[in-house]
N, C-alpha and C positions, 0 to 999 in steps of 0.2 A: 456428596461423599464427605463425611466428617472423620477426622483422625487427629491423633497427637503424634508428635515426633518420637515420643518415648513408648508408644504402643509397640507390642511385639511385631505387628505387621504380618504379612503373608510370606510364605517361604519363597526363596528365589526360584526354585524349580517349578513353581506354579506358572511361570511365564515361559517355560522351556520351549514350548511349541509355538509361541507367538512371536515369530521373527519375520515372516514374509520372505520376499525375494531379496537377493543381494543388491546392495545399493550400487547404482550405475552412475559414475561421475563423468561419463562421456559428454562433451559439449559444455561442461561447467568451467567457466573462466574465473568466477568469483564466488565466494561464500560469505554470507552475512549471518552471523549467529546472534540471536536475541536472547538475553537473559533477564528475567525479572529481578533477580538478586545475584550478586557475585557468588559464584560456586555452581549456579544452575548450568552454566555453559560447560564447566569442567565435568560435571556429573553426566549430563545428558548427551554432550557432543564433543567431549575432549578428544576421543580417538579420531573422530572425523576432522576436527581442527588440525590435529597433527598430520594426519594422512594428506590433507590438502596442502598444508605448508610444505610437506616433503615433495609433493607433486608440482610445486610452483604455482599453485592456485592461491590467489590473494584471499586472505581471511580477515574480515572485520568482525568485531564483537560490539554489540550495542547493549550496554548495561543500563537498565532502566532506573533502578534504585541503587543506593549504596548498602541496602540491607541493614540499616541502622536500628531497626526494630526487632532484631532477632533475639535480643536479651532484654526485654522491657523491665525486668526486675533486678538487673545487674547492680550490685552495690559498688562495683569497681570501674565500670565504664559507662559514661553517659552516651546518649544516642549519637551525638556529633563525633565523639572520639571513636565510637565503634564503627560508624560509617567511614571515617577517615582510614581506620585500620583495614577495613574490608576492601577499600580501594587499592591500598598497597598490596594486599593479598592477591587481588585480581591480576595485578601486573605480574607478580611472581608466577602465578598459575599460568598465565598466558605465555610467559617466556618458556615454561616447561613444555608447552605445546607448539612452540615455534612461531608464536605471534608476538610482534613487537608492541611496545606500550603505545606507540602512536596510532595503532589500529584499534585501540579501545576507545569507545565513545561513551562517556559517562553522562547520562542525562540528569541525574540528581533528583529524580521524582521521589516524593515521600514514600517510604516503605509502607505498604498497605494501601496506597492510594493510586495504583496504576489505572484502575478502571475510571477514576475521575479525570485522568489526564489522557484519555484515549486518543483524542485528536492530535495532541502534542506528540504522543508516541508514534502514531502513524506517520506524521510528517517527518519525524526524525529518522525513522526506518527508511522511508522513501528517499530522503536526502542521502543516505548512505548507499542504497541500492541503485538509484537512478534508473536508467533503462535496464530492466532486469532480464532481458531475453537470454542472456548468457550467465545468469546468476542463480545460485541456490540459496534460498532463505530458510533458515532453521530456527525454530522458536519453541517455547514451551507448549505442551499439549493443552488444547482447549477443554479437555476432560480431566485435568489433573487434580481438581479438588481444592486447589489453593486459589483464592481470588486474584492475587497478583499474577500467578502463572496463567490462569485462564484469560485474564484481560490482556496479557502480553500476547497470547496466542491469537486472540481476536484481532488485535491491532496488526499483527504480522499478516494475518489472512487478508485484511483490507489492503495493506501495503503490497502484498503479492498480487492482488487483483489490479492495483493501479500500475504496477511496474512490469507485470508479466513474468515475475520471478517464479521459479519452481519452488514449492513449499513443502517442507518436512516439519513435523512436530515431534518433540521428544518428551516422553513421560518422566516425571520425577516422583512425586508423591503417589501417583497412580500405581507405580510399581510397589510401593511400600504398603499402601492401605486399600487399594482398589481390587478389582477382580478382572481376570482376563476376559470375562464376558463383556466388559465395557468396550472392548475393541472388536467385538463380533461385527462382521460386515464391512469393516474398514480395511483399506489396502495398507499393508505393512511392508516395511523394508528394513534391512539390517546391514550393518557394517561389521565384518569379522575382523577382529584386532589381532595383530601379531604380538609376539612377546615384548618387543621394544615399545610398541604402542601402548600395551597394557601398563608397562612400567612407567612410561612418561605420564600416562593418565593418572596413575597412582601418585606420582610426584606432584602433579597439578592439584589433585584433590587435597593432598596433605598441605599444600601452600595456603589453603583456606583454614588456617589454624584456629581462628575464632569460632569456627563451626564444628570442626572435627575433634577439638580438644576443649576441655573446660577453660573458661577465662580465669577462674581461680577455684579454690575449694569452697568458696562461700555459696550459700543458697542464692539462686538466681543466676549463677554463672555456669550452670551445667552445660555439658556437651549437647549440641543440637543434632548433629549427625553421628549417631552412634554406629557401631559396627553392624548392627542389625539392619540399618538403613543403607550403609555403604556397601553391604554385600551385593546389593542389586546392581552396583556400578563397578564391581571388581570382576565381572565376567568377561568372557572373550567376545561378546557382541554388544553393539549399541543398537537399540531398537528405535524405529521411527514410524510415525503414521504418515503415510503419503496423503497429504491434505488436499482437499478439494478447494481450489482457489475461488470457486463461485461463492460469493459472500454478498450480503446486503450492505452496500456502502451508502449509507444514508446521510452523509455529511452535508451535501448540498440541499437535500430536502429539509434537514433540520435548520439550515440557514434560512431557507424560505419560510419555514413555519414560524421562526422566531421574529421575522420582520416582514411587513407588508411588501416592501421593495428593498431587498438587502443591498442592491448595488446603487441605490439612489438614482435610478434611471430617469425619474421625472424631474430631478432638480439639480443634480451635480453637473457642473460645467463640462467636465470630461465626457460624461454620458451624452449630454445634449449636443455637444460639438461632434463627438464621434458618430452619433446617429445622423446628423446632418451631412457629414462627409460621406457616410455609407450610402445614404439615399441619393446623394449627388453623383455617386460613382456608378449607379445602376445603368445598364446599357440602353435603356429606353424609358420614355416617360410613361408609357403604358405597357404593362407586363402581362404575360399569359398565366400559366400555372407555375406557382412558386413553392419551393420547399425551404423551410427554415429549420435548421438543425440546432437544437438547444435554444428554445424560445424564451426560457425563464418566465417572467410575469407578463410577457406579451406586448411590451412597449414597441419594439421594432416590428413585431407581428402585425400590429394594428396599422402602423405606418406603411408596411408593405401591402397590406390588404386594400388600402385606399387607392393603390395604383395597379392592382392585379385583378385578374378574373377570378382567381382562386388561390388560397394559401393553405398549405398543409404545414403544421408546426409540430415539432417533436420535442418532448422533454421527459426526463426520467422522474421529476419531482411532482408528486401529486399536489403539494402546496403551491408550487409555481403554476401549474396548469389551472388550478382553481382561479387564480388571479387573471391568468391569460384569458380564461373563458369570460370573465366579467368585462375585460377590455374589448373583446372582439365579438360581443353578443350580436351586434347588428351588422357584422361584416362577413364576407365570404371566406370564413376560416374554419378549417377542420383541425382539431387538436388530437394528437396521438401520444399516448404515454408509453415510455419504454426507453431502454438504453440502446444507442446505436453502437455498432451496426446491426445488432440482432433484430431490433425493431426498425421496420422500414416500410413505407407506403408503396402501394402498387402504382404502376404507370410511370410515364415520363414527365420531365419538368423542363420548362423554359429557363428557369433560374433556380440555382441552389445557393442559399446564404448560410455560411458557417461563421458565426460571429461569437467570439469569446467563449467557445466551448471546446475547441480542439485540444487544448492542454488539460482538460479534465478527463481525457481518455487515456487508456494505456497505450503504449507504442503499437501493440498488435491491433487494438481496437481502432486506432487512427488509420492504420494501413487498411483495415476493413472498411472504414468510412470512405476512404479514397476509392476503393473498389466499388462501393455502392453508388457513389456519386457518378463515377465513370459509366456505370451501367444504366443509370437512370436519366442521364442528361440527353435532351434532344440534340440532333446533329448541329443545330445552330444555337444551342443553349449556352448559358453563361454561368460562371461561378463567382461569387463574391466572398472573400475571406477578410475577416477583421478580428484582430487580437491585441490585447493589452501586452505591452512589451516588457513589463517588469516581472521579476520572479514570481511564480505561483507556488507558494509553499505547500507541500503535501502531495504534489503531483510531479512526475519526472520530466514533463515536456514544457517547452516555452513557445512563444509566438514564432520564433525563427524555425524551430523544429517542425511545428505544425505546417507552416507555409512551405517548407522544403518538401514535406510529404506530398504536396499537391503538384510538385514538379514531375508530372507524369505524362507520358506521350498520349495517353488515352483522353486527356483533358485538353481544353482549349489553351492556347498560349496566353501569356500575361499581356493584357491590353492596356492596363493602367495600374499605377501603384502610388501609394502615399505612405510615407514613414516619418514619424517624429519621435521624440523621446518617450512618448506614452503609448502610441498605437501604431500598428502596421496594418495596411489595407491593400488588397489586390483585387482587380477585376480580371478574370480570365474569360476571354471571349474570342470567337472566330471573327476576324476583322470584317468580313462581309455582313455580319449580324449587327454591327455597330451602326447607329444612325449617322447619316452624312453630316458633315460640318456645315454650319450655316449661320446667318446673322439674324 
């Protein structure tokens, strides 16, 4: 979709029938609104922000850019000055919607370059959302026709998948220049605004003075959001696409494709020491059928296979599995590609190893993994957990959260543990299955 802000656009009533079901906020404790530029949040979700603030639902706003490129030919304001002005405007707009300035998160990404900073954007959104099972994430529509808006929507979709947040997308330029046909087949929802909410939203929109008024009478300082555009946001409803959180999150695969061994597993002292500790913690010298969840390039897989009758190793990265296949070519290893817990091998296992992968799952996926392990472990089977203890930027969980999830009555008790500043390990095994002590 191509458009100009000063095009006549399509009439407001072209969207009249495209509203879907009323928005249900039951179970929502937090709302995180993502905006590619200051003013997107006021236009697309201003009424929702005010409604939530009035209901006592915490509202955070993640502003990806300062919008400093909105007037590239301005003779009166350079990009830095314009960006600074728009930051101030965003604070005033948020206040009109009941959101304090300390709930605004300014990332300062270059206007027009959101797609180039997608990993950074995802990490920032995840950092604000955290465990999103009680959160509503609201972001620009991935069909909006503006590169920054669409990139913001894609990043929010990845963040929603990692955090389990519920995801809504709001259209901006799609309403001005698109077609209602673009939303055919998509689930829609709407928020009906009362008179006070409409008034406050209008105040918030007006606070973005650099966009709704000319910067000056000079050429290059023209108004960006004319009344023909704003008319789409002065109605008594806000429209949202109920977004599918199923998304191709390829961050780890890109990491493996860029480097033969991205974690330095063959040479870094942390990796060498950690692997030695893990192997020493195994419940027996000789192992039966072993499952490794998150095998990466297969370094630990190969070490396990030299002590096991058979190893099944799972990973979601094709690049990682290609390296794991090379390492295990002569060993009793079966590789399985997919994301857990949806991807899972048949049969029962004597040992399940979950090493440095649990925090790359969403909270719900981690709970599903625990369910899978509990249902696949033989009665005398064991589980080994091993995780880096430092923050994992871009994902909501850490080592402690992962290990706590395995405190489950369906799994064996903790038989041994090791913790230092860098790593946490646990062996969960039925005492009778442990080898006797001896000299």
